Backbone as CSV, one residue per row, in Angstrom:
resi,resn,N_x,N_y,N_z,CA_x,CA_y,CA_z,C_x,C_y,C_z
1,MET,105.268,141.091,87.673,104.299,141.258,86.583,102.940,140.763,87.041
2,ASP,101.891,141.536,86.773,100.541,141.114,87.126,100.125,139.942,86.253
3,GLN,99.315,139.071,86.808,98.810,137.924,86.065,97.303,137.931,86.115
4,SER,96.667,137.742,84.969,95.213,137.764,84.919,94.643,136.606,85.708
5,LEU,93.531,136.853,86.362,92.871,135.820,87.136,92.062,134.924,86.220
6,PRO,92.019,133.613,86.522,91.250,132.687,85.699,89.758,132.884,85.902
7,GLY,89.052,133.067,84.819,87.598,133.169,84.915,87.141,134.404,85.664
8,VAL,85.868,134.535,85.797,85.285,135.653,86.532,84.240,135.103,87.479
9,LEU,84.384,135.432,88.739,83.398,135.019,89.729,82.441,136.178,89.946
10,VAL,81.228,136.035,89.474,80.271,137.129,89.554,79.612,137.134,90.925
11,ALA,79.707,138.246,91.608,79.075,138.362,92.931,77.597,138.640,92.752
12,GLN,76.779,137.778,93.306,75.342,137.963,93.203,74.880,138.910,94.306
13,SER,73.804,139.578,94.059,73.282,140.484,95.068,72.600,139.697,96.164
14,GLY,72.716,140.204,97.390,72.004,139.564,98.472,72.842,138.820,99.489
15,PRO,73.909,138.009,99.090,74.638,137.215,100.066,75.321,138.091,101.099
16,ALA,75.449,137.578,102.303,76.158,138.301,103.350,77.619,138.403,102.988
17,GLU,78.292,139.373,103.615,79.706,139.589,103.319,80.532,138.342,103.603
18,ALA,80.153,137.591,104.633,80.890,136.365,104.954,80.813,135.364,103.811
19,GLY,79.652,135.292,103.161,79.504,134.386,102.036,80.344,134.812,100.857
20,LEU,80.404,136.126,100.610,81.244,136.653,99.533,82.706,136.351,99.819
21,HIS,83.096,136.537,101.068,84.475,136.264,101.469,84.850,134.817,101.170
22,ALA,83.967,133.878,101.540,84.241,132.458,101.335,84.365,132.121,99.853
23,ARG,83.506,132.724,99.021,83.541,132.442,97.583,84.817,132.959,96.939
24,VAL,85.212,134.183,97.300,86.437,134.754,96.742,87.650,133.962,97.223
25,LEU,87.653,133.620,98.499,88.765,132.859,99.059,88.917,131.517,98.357
26,ASP,87.815,130.805,98.156,87.873,129.505,97.479,88.372,129.650,96.047
27,HIS,87.908,130.675,95.368,88.296,130.871,93.972,89.787,131.160,93.855
28,LEU,90.288,132.055,94.689,91.709,132.396,94.646,92.576,131.244,95.141
29,GLY,92.146,130.598,96.229,92.920,129.487,96.765,93.057,128.352,95.774
30,THR,91.958,128.016,95.102,91.995,126.951,94.110,92.870,127.347,92.924
31,ALA,92.793,128.599,92.509,93.597,129.071,91.377,95.088,129.029,91.700
32,ILE,95.450,129.377,92.920,96.861,129.336,93.324,97.341,127.887,93.396
33,CYS,96.557,127.021,94.028,96.944,125.617,94.151,97.040,124.941,92.787
34,GLY,96.195,125.346,91.866,96.198,124.755,90.532,97.243,125.332,89.603
35,GLY,97.964,126.355,90.058,98.996,126.958,89.219,98.483,127.973,88.239
36,GLU,97.195,128.262,88.266,96.652,129.275,87.360,97.153,130.662,87.754
37,LEU,97.397,130.822,89.032,98.066,132.012,89.540,99.420,131.540,90.051
38,ALA,100.453,131.769,89.267,101.757,131.171,89.543,102.545,131.935,90.597
39,ALA,103.465,131.217,91.223,104.356,131.837,92.199,105.126,132.973,91.532
40,GLY,105.232,134.091,92.234,105.945,135.251,91.698,105.047,136.262,91.036
41,SER,103.798,135.872,90.724,102.882,136.834,90.120,102.305,137.738,91.208
42,VAL,101.771,138.867,90.790,101.309,139.896,91.720,99.802,140.069,91.603
43,LEU,99.134,140.139,92.758,97.706,140.401,92.792,97.473,141.881,93.030
44,ASN,96.601,142.447,92.225,96.263,143.858,92.355,94.922,143.983,93.083
45,ILE,94.924,144.687,94.213,93.721,144.765,95.041,92.561,145.411,94.288
46,ASP,92.831,146.481,93.572,91.754,147.143,92.828,91.164,146.224,91.766
47,GLU,92.038,145.456,91.127,91.544,144.519,90.114,90.664,143.444,90.765
48,LEU,91.053,142.986,91.945,90.262,141.979,92.646,88.900,142.534,93.050
49,VAL,88.879,143.772,93.502,87.621,144.418,93.877,86.683,144.479,92.676
50,ASP,87.212,144.865,91.536,86.385,144.975,90.327,85.942,143.600,89.830
51,ARG,86.863,142.684,89.813,86.559,141.370,89.242,85.484,140.631,90.033
52,TYR,85.585,140.696,91.354,84.644,139.960,92.185,83.463,140.804,92.646
53,ALA,83.490,142.099,92.322,82.401,143.007,92.687,82.112,142.955,94.180
54,VAL,83.174,143.059,94.958,83.056,143.059,96.418,83.805,144.276,96.961
55,SER,83.646,144.510,98.246,84.295,145.660,98.866,85.783,145.395,99.112
56,ARG,86.512,146.463,99.345,87.937,146.325,99.663,88.121,145.574,100.983
57,SER,87.174,145.718,101.901,87.298,145.021,103.181,87.229,143.510,102.992
58,VAL,86.376,143.050,102.053,86.293,141.618,101.766,87.615,141.136,101.187
59,ILE,88.158,141.877,100.236,89.425,141.491,99.615,90.552,141.499,100.640
60,ARG,90.583,142.505,101.502,91.638,142.556,102.521,91.564,141.349,103.447
61,GLU,90.342,140.939,103.822,90.191,139.776,104.697,90.613,138.496,103.989
62,VAL,90.272,138.373,102.706,90.685,137.210,101.925,92.208,137.137,101.859
63,LEU,92.838,138.269,101.600,94.293,138.292,101.509,94.942,137.986,102.856
64,ARG,94.296,138.423,103.935,94.822,138.122,105.271,94.836,136.612,105.507
65,VAL,93.745,135.947,105.115,93.660,134.500,105.291,94.692,133.796,104.409
66,LEU,94.810,134.216,103.165,95.793,133.615,102.261,97.215,133.795,102.791
67,ALA,97.481,134.944,103.384,98.803,135.193,103.963,99.060,134.259,105.139
68,SER,98.029,134.016,105.953,98.183,133.130,107.105,98.475,131.695,106.675
69,MET,98.084,131.340,105.450,98.336,130.006,104.915,99.665,129.922,104.174
70,GLY,100.359,131.054,104.099,101.644,131.077,103.405,101.539,131.241,101.908
71,PHE,100.338,131.601,101.408,100.120,131.704,99.965,100.655,133.013,99.383
72,ILE,100.603,134.074,100.147,100.996,135.384,99.627,101.812,136.143,100.662
73,GLU,102.488,137.167,100.214,103.170,138.107,101.098,103.130,139.480,100.448
74,THR,103.153,140.499,101.275,103.123,141.867,100.767,104.527,142.446,100.821
75,ARG,104.982,142.961,99.683,106.310,143.560,99.606,106.194,145.020,99.182
76,ARG,106.972,145.858,99.815,106.962,147.271,99.463,107.425,147.439,98.019
77,ARG,106.748,148.339,97.339,107.028,148.683,95.934,106.717,147.536,94.964
78,VAL,106.225,146.419,95.488,105.854,145.290,94.623,104.362,145.022,94.715
79,GLY,103.880,144.871,95.937,102.462,144.587,96.156,102.264,143.211,96.757
80,VAL,101.143,142.597,96.431,100.791,141.285,96.986,101.357,140.207,96.065
81,LEU,102.362,139.505,96.569,103.108,138.536,95.766,102.709,137.116,96.137
82,ILE,102.466,136.284,95.132,102.128,134.878,95.383,103.411,134.101,95.665
83,ARG,103.402,133.351,96.766,104.577,132.613,97.203,104.598,131.202,96.610
84,PRO,105.770,130.570,96.549,105.867,129.209,96.006,105.239,128.184,96.943
85,ALA,104.955,127.012,96.411,104.267,125.962,97.174,105.027,125.568,98.440
86,GLU,106.339,125.709,98.419,107.148,125.334,99.580,106.799,126.164,100.812
87,ALA,106.183,127.327,100.606,105.850,128.217,101.724,104.455,127.955,102.284
88,TRP,103.651,127.153,101.609,102.263,126.957,102.020,102.159,126.119,103.289
89,ASN,101.094,126.336,104.040,100.783,125.492,105.192,100.022,124.277,104.679
90,VAL,100.760,123.246,104.286,100.148,122.094,103.622,99.334,121.222,104.582
91,PHE,99.385,121.519,105.888,98.584,120.774,106.846,97.212,121.410,107.070
92,ASP,96.983,122.572,106.497,95.692,123.232,106.656,94.642,122.474,105.837
93,PRO,93.547,122.032,106.465,92.529,121.266,105.737,91.995,121.982,104.496
94,GLN,91.891,123.306,104.568,91.377,124.042,103.414,92.373,124.022,102.264
95,VAL,93.666,124.078,102.587,94.699,123.975,101.550,94.636,122.598,100.907
96,ILE,94.461,121.579,101.706,94.331,120.216,101.180,93.138,120.127,100.243
97,ARG,92.027,120.734,100.641,90.812,120.712,99.815,91.069,121.371,98.470
98,TRP,91.751,122.511,98.488,92.058,123.203,97.230,93.015,122.397,96.365
99,ARG,94.003,121.774,96.992,94.964,120.971,96.221,94.278,119.753,95.602
100,LEU,93.320,119.184,96.319,92.583,118.051,95.768,91.701,118.472,94.592
101,ALA,91.337,119.740,94.552,90.510,120.249,93.452,91.359,120.654,92.247
102,SER,92.685,120.569,92.378,93.579,121.022,91.312,94.101,119.846,90.492
103,ALA,94.909,120.193,89.477,95.490,119.158,88.621,96.504,118.300,89.374
104,GLY,96.977,118.778,90.525,97.936,118.013,91.313,97.283,117.093,92.318
105,ARG,96.056,116.691,92.033,95.265,115.894,92.975,95.968,114.612,93.412
106,MET,96.495,113.853,92.459,97.095,112.574,92.811,98.344,112.752,93.664
107,ALA,99.119,113.788,93.396,100.304,114.046,94.210,99.907,114.364,95.642
108,GLN,98.807,115.118,95.814,98.320,115.437,97.151,97.829,114.181,97.860
109,LEU,97.084,113.349,97.160,96.616,112.104,97.754,97.784,111.222,98.162
110,ARG,98.795,111.176,97.308,99.952,110.333,97.608,100.688,110.830,98.842
111,SER,100.904,112.136,98.929,101.672,112.675,100.056,100.944,112.470,101.379
112,ILE,99.609,112.652,101.382,98.870,112.449,102.625,98.833,110.972,103.000
113,THR,98.702,110.095,102.013,98.689,108.672,102.317,100.038,108.226,102.862
114,GLU,101.117,108.805,102.349,102.439,108.510,102.904,102.534,108.968,104.358
115,LEU,101.961,110.133,104.649,101.933,110.619,106.034,101.104,109.685,106.902
116,ARG,99.945,109.295,106.414,99.078,108.393,107.173,99.781,107.063,107.433
117,THR,100.521,106.570,106.436,101.230,105.306,106.584,102.278,105.391,107.688
118,ALA,102.854,106.564,107.838,103.864,106.748,108.883,103.247,106.889,110.265
119,ILE,102.040,107.479,110.336,101.450,107.829,111.626,100.389,106.841,112.115
120,GLU,99.424,106.503,111.268,98.267,105.743,111.749,98.593,104.348,112.286
121,PRO,99.512,103.598,111.663,99.844,102.298,112.275,100.429,102.453,113.682
122,HIS,101.272,103.462,113.862,101.840,103.675,115.199,100.764,104.161,116.166
123,ALA,99.843,104.991,115.674,98.743,105.451,116.518,97.903,104.261,116.982
124,ALA,97.677,103.301,116.086,96.918,102.099,116.457,97.675,101.296,117.510
125,TRP,98.989,101.201,117.361,99.823,100.476,118.329,99.741,101.134,119.703
126,VAL,99.820,102.474,119.724,99.725,103.197,120.993,98.337,103.049,121.594
127,ALA,97.315,103.137,120.733,95.932,103.065,121.202,95.637,101.742,121.900
128,ALA,96.311,100.683,121.483,96.070,99.371,122.086,96.339,99.368,123.580
129,GLY,97.248,100.208,124.026,97.577,100.269,125.439,96.777,101.299,126.211
130,ARG,95.980,102.109,125.499,95.282,103.212,126.159,93.769,103.205,125.974
131,ILE,93.287,102.450,125.023,91.862,102.491,124.690,91.023,101.913,125.837
132,SER,89.890,102.533,126.100,88.994,102.061,127.146,88.092,100.965,126.582
133,PRO,87.499,100.137,127.443,86.585,99.090,126.955,85.430,99.657,126.125
134,ASP,84.874,100.788,126.559,83.763,101.390,125.818,84.221,101.879,124.446
135,GLU,85.397,102.510,124.395,85.927,102.992,123.118,86.176,101.827,122.167
136,ALA,86.736,100.753,122.694,87.022,99.582,121.864,85.727,98.952,121.348
137,SER,84.728,98.872,122.215,83.442,98.310,121.807,82.793,99.152,120.718
138,ASP,82.869,100.471,120.867,82.312,101.374,119.847,83.019,101.179,118.506
139,LEU,84.340,100.992,118.556,85.120,100.828,117.333,84.751,99.529,116.620
140,VAL,84.554,98.469,117.386,84.111,97.203,116.801,82.748,97.396,116.130
141,GLY,81.878,98.160,116.780,80.559,98.431,116.211,80.647,99.224,114.919
142,ILE,81.535,100.205,114.873,81.699,101.000,113.657,82.222,100.134,112.525
143,ALA,83.173,99.239,112.833,83.710,98.339,111.806,82.606,97.450,111.242
144,ALA,81.714,97.003,112.100,80.594,96.171,111.642,79.647,96.966,110.747
145,LYS,79.394,98.207,111.113,78.532,99.063,110.297,79.187,99.377,108.951
146,MET,80.510,99.538,108.958,81.233,99.753,107.705,81.049,98.564,106.774
147,TRP,81.136,97.376,107.365,80.960,96.155,106.577,79.571,96.135,105.941
148,ALA,78.558,96.448,106.733,77.180,96.436,106.222,76.990,97.479,105.125
149,ALA,77.536,98.682,105.338,77.402,99.743,104.339,78.145,99.381,103.056
150,GLY,79.321,98.776,103.202,80.092,98.357,102.032,79.369,97.287,101.238
151,GLU,78.814,96.310,101.944,78.086,95.231,101.280,76.837,95.754,100.577
152,ALA,76.219,96.794,101.167,74.995,97.358,100.591,75.287,98.365,99.478
153,GLY,76.554,98.716,99.300,76.907,99.704,98.285,76.503,101.114,98.660
154,ASP,76.329,101.367,99.949,75.958,102.703,100.439,77.242,103.509,100.626
155,GLU,77.684,104.168,99.561,78.983,104.820,99.565,79.061,105.992,100.542
156,GLU,78.011,106.784,100.615,78.039,107.947,101.507,78.112,107.521,102.971
157,ARG,77.333,106.525,103.336,77.362,106.034,104.713,78.722,105.398,105.013
158,PHE,79.241,104.649,104.057,80.553,104.033,104.255,81.623,105.098,104.475
159,LEU,81.574,106.179,103.704,82.542,107.262,103.858,82.465,107.849,105.260
160,ARG,81.258,108.159,105.723,81.099,108.735,107.063,81.656,107.804,108.135
161,LEU,81.383,106.517,108.001,81.861,105.546,108.979,83.374,105.371,108.896
162,ASP,83.908,105.388,107.689,85.357,105.250,107.498,86.090,106.411,108.168
163,ILE,85.598,107.628,107.958,86.190,108.807,108.596,86.109,108.679,110.112
164,GLU,84.949,108.254,110.608,84.757,108.114,112.050,85.664,107.030,112.629
165,PHE,85.840,105.947,111.906,86.698,104.850,112.370,88.125,105.353,112.587
166,HIS,88.672,106.008,111.579,90.059,106.470,111.686,90.186,107.587,112.721
167,ARG,89.147,108.405,112.845,89.156,109.436,113.879,89.220,108.806,115.260
168,ARG,88.454,107.758,115.466,88.413,107.093,116.777,89.758,106.446,117.117
169,VAL,90.400,105.863,116.118,91.707,105.233,116.375,92.730,106.295,116.783
170,LEU,92.760,107.398,116.043,93.688,108.479,116.384,93.381,109.028,117.774
171,ALA,92.102,109.198,118.088,91.714,109.734,119.394,92.086,108.773,120.522
172,ALA,91.920,107.476,120.262,92.212,106.475,121.290,93.700,106.410,121.624
173,SER,94.543,106.935,120.739,95.985,106.943,121.018,96.314,107.834,122.210
174,GLY,95.434,108.797,122.484,95.687,109.720,123.583,96.753,110.742,123.283
175,ASN,97.220,110.769,122.040,98.254,111.717,121.631,97.578,112.877,120.900
176,GLU,97.658,114.079,121.481,96.931,115.215,120.913,97.425,115.600,119.527
177,MET,98.681,115.288,119.206,99.191,115.613,117.868,98.665,114.623,116.837
178,PHE,98.540,113.370,117.217,97.913,112.398,116.321,96.458,112.777,116.067
179,VAL,95.775,113.209,117.130,94.359,113.549,117.015,94.139,114.659,115.991
180,LYS,95.054,115.620,115.933,94.913,116.732,114.983,94.937,116.261,113.531
181,LEU,95.502,115.088,113.284,95.572,114.579,111.920,94.214,114.110,111.400
182,GLN,93.235,114.014,112.298,91.927,113.514,111.858,91.318,114.410,110.786
183,GLU,91.606,115.719,110.835,91.066,116.626,109.822,91.667,116.329,108.453
184,LEU,92.964,115.985,108.427,93.610,115.636,107.164,93.051,114.338,106.614
185,VAL,92.859,113.368,107.511,92.310,112.079,107.092,90.910,112.263,106.509
186,ALA,90.103,113.080,107.174,88.745,113.333,106.681,88.779,113.978,105.301
187,GLU,89.688,114.916,105.096,89.773,115.598,103.797,90.197,114.647,102.689
188,VAL,91.179,113.799,102.972,91.664,112.922,101.905,90.641,111.833,101.586
189,LEU,89.946,111.307,102.592,88.919,110.302,102.316,87.745,110.921,101.569
190,THR,87.355,112.129,101.974,86.265,112.826,101.285,86.672,113.163,99.857
191,GLY,87.936,113.590,99.679,88.431,113.918,98.345,88.448,112.710,97.430
192,ARG,88.885,111.581,97.949,88.894,110.357,97.134,87.474,109.996,96.696
193,TYR,86.523,110.160,97.592,85.125,109.866,97.257,84.589,110.863,96.236
194,HIS,84.829,112.147,96.496,84.284,113.205,95.642,84.812,113.107,94.216
195,TYR,86.099,112.747,94.074,86.710,112.697,92.741,86.752,111.275,92.180
196,HIS,85.911,110.407,92.737,85.732,109.051,92.215,87.047,108.274,92.176
197,LEU,87.805,108.378,93.261,89.075,107.673,93.373,89.006,106.562,94.418
198,MET,87.768,106.115,94.687,87.565,104.977,95.569,86.700,103.962,94.827
199,PRO,86.900,102.681,95.093,86.041,101.674,94.441,84.595,101.824,94.904
200,HIS,83.653,101.523,94.013,82.235,101.653,94.355,81.846,100.708,95.497
201,HIS,82.452,99.527,95.493,82.212,98.569,96.571,83.552,98.283,97.241
202,PRO,83.680,98.604,98.529,84.946,98.363,99.229,85.386,96.911,99.105
203,ASP,86.678,96.728,98.921,87.237,95.396,98.832,86.982,94.632,100.135
204,GLN,86.702,93.340,100.004,86.448,92.516,101.181,87.630,92.536,102.154
205,GLN,88.822,92.576,101.593,90.002,92.609,102.456,90.045,93.892,103.274
206,ALA,89.663,95.025,102.650,89.661,96.303,103.372,88.668,96.257,104.529
207,LEU,87.498,95.682,104.291,86.500,95.560,105.350,87.022,94.678,106.479
208,GLN,87.669,93.582,106.098,88.205,92.664,107.098,89.323,93.320,107.907
209,LEU,90.141,94.126,107.249,91.269,94.765,107.931,90.794,95.787,108.963
210,HIS,89.728,96.519,108.652,89.188,97.462,109.636,88.649,96.703,110.854
211,ALA,87.988,95.584,110.593,87.509,94.755,111.697,88.689,94.205,112.495
212,GLU,89.755,93.869,111.797,90.951,93.342,112.454,91.568,94.379,113.390
213,VAL,91.643,95.627,112.937,92.175,96.697,113.786,91.319,96.834,115.040
214,ALA,90.006,96.878,114.859,89.098,97.058,115.988,89.219,95.910,116.989
215,GLN,89.258,94.692,116.488,89.356,93.536,117.378,90.701,93.500,118.104
216,ALA,91.760,93.881,117.396,93.078,93.907,118.018,93.127,94.933,119.144
217,LEU,92.511,96.089,118.915,92.485,97.110,119.964,91.649,96.640,121.151
218,GLN,90.574,95.927,120.871,89.728,95.414,121.949,90.497,94.425,122.834
219,HIS,91.457,93.726,122.215,92.271,92.762,122.960,93.624,93.347,123.368
220,HIS,93.773,94.658,123.168,95.003,95.365,123.547,96.248,94.746,122.892
221,ASP,96.069,94.303,121.660,97.164,93.707,120.894,97.711,94.751,119.922
222,GLY,98.693,95.517,120.375,99.216,96.625,119.588,99.874,96.212,118.291
223,GLU,100.635,95.135,118.308,101.339,94.713,117.099,100.362,94.235,116.032
224,ARG,99.345,93.531,116.439,98.316,93.073,115.492,97.577,94.270,114.898
225,ALA,97.255,95.266,115.724,96.575,96.468,115.231,97.468,97.238,114.272
226,ARG,98.738,97.329,114.598,99.680,98.050,113.733,99.787,97.380,112.372
227,ARG,99.942,96.068,112.348,100.080,95.340,111.076,98.838,95.508,110.208
228,ALA,97.665,95.422,110.820,96.430,95.559,110.050,96.305,96.974,109.478
229,MET,96.698,97.980,110.266,96.613,99.360,109.768,97.601,99.599,108.641
230,VAL,98.785,99.002,108.718,99.749,99.102,107.621,99.136,98.547,106.343
231,GLN,98.460,97.412,106.447,97.837,96.799,105.277,96.728,97.681,104.704
232,ILE,95.980,98.368,105.571,94.947,99.298,105.100,95.589,100.404,104.266
233,MET,96.696,100.942,104.756,97.388,102.011,104.025,97.955,101.503,102.705
234,GLU,98.526,100.311,102.725,99.101,99.746,101.500,98.015,99.518,100.449
235,GLN,96.857,99.080,100.901,95.759,98.866,99.958,95.273,100.190,99.361
236,ALA,95.250,101.238,100.194,94.860,102.559,99.688,95.820,103.008,98.591
237,PHE,97.117,102.759,98.799,98.104,103.087,97.780,97.845,102.323,96.503
238,ASP,97.585,101.034,96.630,97.355,100.201,95.445,96.128,100.659,94.669
239,GLU,95.064,101.039,95.389,93.845,101.512,94.723,94.113,102.795,93.956
240,MET,94.846,103.710,94.568,95.138,104.974,93.892,96.052,104.762,92.692
241,LYS,97.033,103.884,92.852,97.960,103.610,91.753,97.214,103.042,90.557
242,SER,96.288,102.117,90.830,95.510,101.508,89.761,94.656,102.545,89.041
243,MET,94.004,103.422,89.808,93.144,104.439,89.204,93.962,105.488,88.470
244,TRP,95.139,105.808,88.993,96.019,106.761,88.336,96.453,106.236,86.979
245,GLU,96.794,104.955,86.921,97.217,104.348,85.657,96.074,104.341,84.646
246,GLN,94.839,104.151,85.131,93.674,104.162,84.240,93.445,105.548,83.645
247,THR,93.684,106.601,84.443,93.422,107.954,83.966,94.540,108.494,83.086
248,THR,95.737,107.896,83.188,96.865,108.403,82.401,97.283,107.442,81.300
249,GLY,96.697,106.223,81.341,97.083,105.223,80.369,96.417,105.414,79.013
């Protein structure tokens, strides 16, 4: 059964086809992640062309991308069918972005933080044995800048430094699979900031723990770095739990 699309995205005159593609893709991706377009419903290409006032080539490219993410599949005599969440590529940064924009935001934050809790402490432990003196020195410097930005209440600068800090730790592990997680970490930290799920002023303990990780790596103390990173993850959980209770209480 066909399902009506939520809202209408009016295509303005002038934008390049690539811009139209991105707008349609974001609109459909967010609608699917939010459940407005439910699993099992069918998308009609002609209806999409009319609704978004774009060419069939734009719609075909959008559907190709959605298919690559596991969102849709084409079935003979049925058409373009929306697939259940279990089929989605949940590691795709764009999928994460759409899920964070949906009503399931907290569940997405929780699942990624659970993944980070499993990976980042071990990445810090591995990095302690592989990090170069220059890399360790840079990390200590970033931790110091994070402290200054946190104390000054400069949230945007703190976010950029926080993302860079965790990226550097993953990179220092020398494990290419850990390194790929940096995109997920960036999305979840940016999402927490964008949706006001981070404290306005970072907790003093969080600032100290980042410095602790950096100093431990500088001294090649893997166990100390691992413990500090575990505490960072646990604190992130506590912050989200507190904010979740405030929004649902």
